[in-house]
C-alpha positions in Angstrom: -59.7 -28.0 -0.3 -62.4 -26.6 -2.6 -65.6 -28.5 -2.1 -68.4 -28.2 -4.7 -71.8 -29.6 -4.9 -73.9 -29.0 -8.0 -77.4 -30.0 -9.1 -78.1 -30.8 -12.7 -81.6 -30.9 -14.0 -81.3 -33.2 -17.0 -83.8 -33.3 -19.9 -86.1 -36.4 -19.2 -85.2 -38.0 -22.5 -81.4 -37.8 -21.6 -81.7 -38.7 -17.9 -81.1 -42.5 -18.3 -78.0 -41.8 -20.5 -76.4 -39.1 -18.3 -73.6 -41.4 -17.1 -72.6 -42.0 -20.8 -73.1 -38.3 -21.7 -70.7 -37.2 -18.9 -68.3 -40.1 -19.1 -65.5 -38.4 -21.0 -65.7 -35.3 -18.8 -65.9 -37.3 -15.6 -62.9 -39.5 -16.6 -60.8 -36.5 -17.6 -61.6 -34.6 -14.5 -60.8 -37.5 -12.2 -57.4 -37.7 -13.9 -56.5 -34.1 -13.0 -53.7 -34.1 -10.4 -55.6 -31.7 -8.1 -58.9 -33.6 -8.2 -59.7 -35.3 -4.9 -63.0 -36.7 -6.1 -65.7 -36.2 -8.7 -68.8 -38.3 -8.1 -72.3 -38.2 -9.6 -75.5 -39.3 -7.8 -79.0 -39.6 -9.1 -81.8 -38.2 -7.1 -84.2 -40.9 -5.7 -87.1 -38.3 -5.8 -86.5 -36.9 -9.2 -84.9 -39.2 -11.8 -84.0 -36.3 -14.0 -81.9 -34.6 -11.3 -78.2 -35.5 -10.8 -76.0 -34.2 -8.0 -72.3 -33.8 -8.6 -70.0 -33.8 -5.5 -66.5 -32.8 -6.3 -63.4 -31.6 -4.5 -60.1 -30.1 -5.6 -56.9 -29.8 -3.6 -56.9 -26.0 -3.5 -57.9 -22.9 -5.5 -55.1 -23.4 -8.0 -56.4 -27.0 -8.7 -59.9 -25.6 -9.1 -58.7 -22.9 -11.5 -56.8 -25.5 -13.5 -60.0 -27.5 -13.8 -62.2 -24.7 -15.1 -59.4 -23.7 -17.6 -58.9 -27.3 -18.9 -59.8 -28.3 -22.4 -62.3 -31.0 -21.2 -64.1 -28.4 -19.0 -64.4 -26.0 -22.0 -65.7 -28.9 -24.1 -68.3 -29.8 -21.4 -69.4 -26.2 -21.5 -70.4 -26.8 -25.1 -71.7 -30.4 -24.9 -73.6 -30.6 -21.6 -76.0 -27.7 -21.8 -78.1 -29.1 -24.7 -79.0 -32.0 -22.3 -80.1 -29.7 -19.5 -83.4 -28.2 -18.6 -81.9 -25.3 -16.7 -78.6 -23.8 -15.5 -77.1 -26.1 -12.8 -77.2 -24.8 -9.2 -74.0 -24.9 -7.2 -72.6 -24.6 -3.7 -68.9 -23.9 -3.6 -66.8 -23.6 -0.4 -63.2 -23.7 0.6 -62.8 -25.9 3.6 -59.8 -26.5 5.9 -59.4 -30.2 5.3 -58.2 -32.6 2.5 -60.5 -35.6 2.8 -63.9 -36.7 4.2 -64.3 -36.6 8.0 -66.1 -39.3 9.9 -69.7 -38.8 10.8 -69.3 -39.4 14.6 -73.0 -39.5 15.2 -73.2 -42.8 13.2 -70.0 -44.5 14.4 -69.8 -48.1 13.3 -68.0 -50.5 15.6 -66.1 -53.5 14.1 -67.9 -56.8 14.6 -66.4 -60.1 15.4 
């Protein structure tokens, strides 16, 4: 899978509305057949920073994402709400879902 994490530094006046600002893009991306997940989180240290964790089935699915109409639209509509160009980490990993964090194994309780 293609695993991507990106940090978005949002203009302070738009930070509380980022969920609504990205809602259409998020929904459309989650509907792509090759999208495994597409999840936003807000930094607890900097309320104007959001982290996007996304994954696509393979390189073809990732390419389809960046060639989609909703991606092209986001390229136009999101930058005016940003302070700087988002930063990204992008890797191809040999798995298709999350692995368990063995160091924090949770046992079922009765």
